[in-house]
N, C-alpha and C positions, 0 to 999 in steps of 0.2 A: 222559351224558358218560363216556367210558371213559378211565381213567387207564393210562398206560403203566407198564411194569415199572420204568423209570428214575424216574418220578415217585414211585411208591410206595416205591422204595428211598431216594430223597431225603427223603421224608416220615419214614420210619422212622429214618433216620440223624439227622434234626433232633431227634426226640424222644429218641433213645438218647443223644445228646451233650448233652442239656439239663442245667442245673445243678440241677434239681429231680428228686429220685429218683422213679421211676414217673410221669414227667410226662405220659404218654399217658392216664393215669387221673386224675392229680391235678387237671387243668384242669376235668374234669367235676365232681369233688367240690367244687372251689372255687365253681363256678357254683351248685351246689345249696346250699352254705352261704350264699352271697350272697342267693339267693332266699329262704331261711328268715329271714335277718336283715331283708330288705326287707318281707316279710309281717309279721314282728313289729313293725317300726317303723310300718308302715301301721296296724296294729291299735291300737297305743298312741296314735297320732296321732288316729285317729278316735274313740277312747274319751274323749278330752278334751272333746268337745263334747256 
C-alpha cells in the first residue's frame, strides 16, 4: 500500500499538533511500558499458585 504525500503530511501534522510532546515516539514508549507491566502482573499472578 503506497501512501500519498498528502496522507503523509496529514499524519505528520496530526502528531505535530498533539497535546503530548514527542507524540510520534511516546506512543511506542507507552506500549512498551504497558507490556512490561502486563508481564510483571502475569508473573505475580502465576507465582501465587
